C-alpha positions as CSV (number, residue, x, y, z in Angstrom):
1,M,196.9,145.0,143.0
2,E,196.4,148.1,142.0
3,L,194.4,149.6,138.8
4,K,194.3,153.2,137.8
5,S,192.3,155.4,135.5
6,H,193.7,158.8,135.0
7,I,192.5,161.7,133.1
8,D,193.0,165.6,133.4
9,A,190.3,166.5,136.0
10,I,190.0,163.3,138.4
11,S,192.4,159.8,139.1
12,V,191.0,157.3,140.3
13,T,192.7,153.5,142.1
14,I,191.1,150.3,142.8
15,D,192.8,148.9,144.9
16,E,193.4,145.0,146.4
17,D,190.1,145.4,149.2
18,K,188.7,147.5,145.9
19,I,188.7,150.2,147.1
20,V,187.6,152.4,145.0
21,T,189.7,156.2,144.9
22,V,188.7,159.3,144.0
23,R,191.4,161.9,143.5
24,P,190.1,164.9,141.7
25,N,192.9,167.4,140.9
26,A,192.6,171.0,142.3
27,G,191.4,173.7,139.8
28,Y,189.3,172.3,137.2
29,S,185.4,171.9,136.7
30,I,185.0,168.5,136.3
31,N,182.2,167.7,133.8
32,L,179.6,165.0,132.7
33,E,181.8,162.9,130.2
34,E,184.5,162.7,132.6
35,I,182.8,161.4,135.8
36,K,181.0,158.9,134.0
37,T,184.1,158.1,132.6
38,T,186.4,156.9,135.2
39,F,182.3,156.1,136.6
40,L,182.1,153.0,133.9
41,W,185.8,152.3,133.9
42,A,185.2,151.7,137.8
43,V,181.9,150.0,137.5
44,N,183.2,147.1,135.2
45,E,186.1,146.7,136.9
46,I,184.3,145.9,140.5
47,K,182.0,144.5,139.0
48,P,179.3,142.9,140.1
49,D,179.9,144.3,143.9
50,K,178.5,148.0,144.7
51,M,181.5,150.3,145.2
52,N,183.3,151.1,148.2
53,A,184.6,154.4,146.9
54,M,186.7,157.1,149.3
55,V,187.1,160.1,147.6
56,V,190.4,162.5,148.9
57,G,191.0,166.2,148.7
58,T,187.3,168.3,147.4
59,Q,189.6,171.8,147.6
60,G,189.4,173.4,145.1
61,I,187.5,171.4,142.4
62,S,183.6,172.4,141.4
63,F,181.8,170.7,138.7
64,D,179.7,171.4,136.2
65,P,175.4,171.0,136.3
66,D,175.4,167.8,134.4
67,A,177.8,165.9,136.7
68,R,176.2,167.2,139.6
69,D,173.2,165.5,138.6
70,F,174.7,162.5,138.1
71,L,176.3,162.5,141.0
72,K,172.5,163.0,142.7
73,S,170.9,160.3,140.0
74,K,170.0,156.6,141.1
75,E,172.0,155.9,138.1
76,F,175.3,156.2,140.0
77,Q,174.3,155.7,144.1
78,G,173.1,152.3,143.1
79,Y,176.7,151.5,142.5
80,I,177.4,152.4,146.0
81,A,177.7,150.5,149.2
82,N,180.2,152.7,151.2
83,Y,180.9,156.2,151.0
84,A,184.3,158.6,152.5
85,I,184.8,161.7,152.1
86,V,189.1,162.6,153.4
87,V,188.9,166.3,154.0
88,A,191.5,169.0,155.2
89,N,190.0,170.9,157.2
90,F,186.6,172.2,159.3
91,G,185.3,174.2,156.4
92,Q,184.8,171.6,154.3
93,R,183.9,168.6,156.8
94,L,181.0,171.3,157.8
95,L,180.0,171.8,153.7
96,A,180.4,168.0,152.9
97,D,178.1,167.0,156.0
98,F,175.6,170.6,155.1
99,L,175.3,168.6,151.5
100,F,174.9,165.3,152.5
101,K,171.6,166.4,154.7
102,I,170.3,168.2,152.1
103,Q,171.0,165.4,148.8
104,K,170.3,162.4,151.7
105,P,171.8,159.6,149.7
106,L,170.9,156.0,148.9
107,F,174.7,154.6,151.1
108,N,176.5,154.6,153.9
109,Y,178.7,157.5,154.3
110,K,181.4,158.9,156.5
111,I,183.5,162.2,155.9
112,F,187.0,162.0,157.6
113,T,190.6,164.1,157.9
114,S,192.6,160.9,157.9
115,E,192.5,159.0,154.8
116,E,193.5,155.4,156.9
117,K,190.2,155.3,159.1
118,A,188.6,156.0,155.6
119,V,189.6,152.4,154.3
120,E,189.5,150.8,158.1
121,W,185.7,152.2,158.0
122,L,184.9,150.9,154.6
123,I,187.0,147.8,154.9
124,M,184.9,147.4,158.0
125,K,181.9,148.5,156.3
126,S,182.0,145.9,153.7
127,Q,182.6,142.8,156.0
128,S,179.5,143.2,157.9
């Protein structure tokens, strides 16, 4: 069974393994309301578990300052157990790695170039 939520800027699915997959749509500036809408939907769907989340495709998106602050907050991070980021190229990998080193998250994270490998890692982490 797969659950879906969609707003213009973000598509979110939750699969049978309770992996929350976020697909930002290129060309949008994502605001706080959009982040909170999708975040609260996912939290309510997977309660009481923490999220195993995967973000796929980060090219061509941006976040307004309030949305960025929320993503760094303990409120957001407290619901995440493991976080996989799927990037398209080496430049995106460097940027993601740099951002996570500056703002050390409270959850496990790993950067991938393959969705399949990201899902395997999330499943493995959720079972350990």
